[in-house]
C-alpha positions as CSV (number, residue, x, y, z in Angstrom):
1,M,-33.3,16.4,3.8
2,V,-29.9,16.3,4.4
3,A,-29.9,18.1,7.4
4,M,-32.2,16.7,9.2
5,L,-31.0,13.3,7.4
6,I,-27.5,14.9,9.2
7,S,-29.2,15.8,12.8
8,A,-31.0,12.3,13.0
9,L,-27.3,10.8,12.7
10,V,-25.3,12.3,14.6
11,P,-26.4,11.6,17.9
12,A,-26.4,7.7,17.0
13,L,-23.1,7.3,16.7
14,L,-21.9,9.7,19.3
15,S,-24.0,6.9,21.1
16,A,-22.2,4.5,19.2
17,V,-19.3,5.4,20.0
18,E,-19.7,6.5,23.2
19,Q,-20.6,2.2,23.9
20,A,-17.9,1.4,22.0
21,E,-15.1,3.0,23.8
22,E,-17.2,1.2,27.7
23,T,-16.4,-1.6,25.7
24,R,-12.8,-2.3,25.0
25,R,-11.1,-5.7,24.3
26,E,-8.3,-7.1,25.6
27,L,-6.3,-8.9,22.5
28,P,-5.2,-12.1,23.0
29,M,-1.9,-11.7,22.2
30,P,0.2,-8.6,21.3
31,P,-0.6,-6.7,18.0
32,I,2.7,-7.8,16.8
33,A,1.9,-11.0,17.2
34,Y,-1.0,-11.1,14.5
35,G,1.7,-9.7,12.0
36,L,4.2,-11.9,12.2
37,I,1.5,-14.8,12.3
38,A,0.5,-13.1,9.0
39,L,4.3,-12.7,8.0
40,G,5.0,-16.4,8.4
41,T,1.6,-17.8,7.2
42,A,2.6,-15.7,3.6
43,F,6.1,-16.8,3.6
44,V,4.6,-20.7,3.8
45,L,2.3,-20.4,1.0
46,L,5.2,-18.8,-0.6
47,M,7.0,-22.0,-0.4
48,I,4.9,-23.5,-1.8
49,T,4.2,-21.3,-4.6
50,V,7.8,-22.3,-5.1
51,A,7.9,-26.1,-4.5
52,F,5.2,-26.2,-7.1
53,R,7.1,-24.3,-9.8
54,S,7.9,-26.8,-12.0
55,V,5.6,-29.3,-12.1
56,G,3.7,-28.0,-15.0
57,K,7.0,-28.1,-17.1
58,R,7.1,-31.4,-16.5
59,H,3.9,-32.3,-18.6
């Protein structure tokens, strides 16, 4: 049963991989830019968290 399932899935997976390789797209910006945007976003969120750190102590 498992062998039949695997033998049916392997050609389908190989076909999907071949089609994916043919329709490759270029990224709109360099990969490092995505990392810098993520780090910048995390830093801004950290600063917002630090800014509101003492709000709970006032009340």
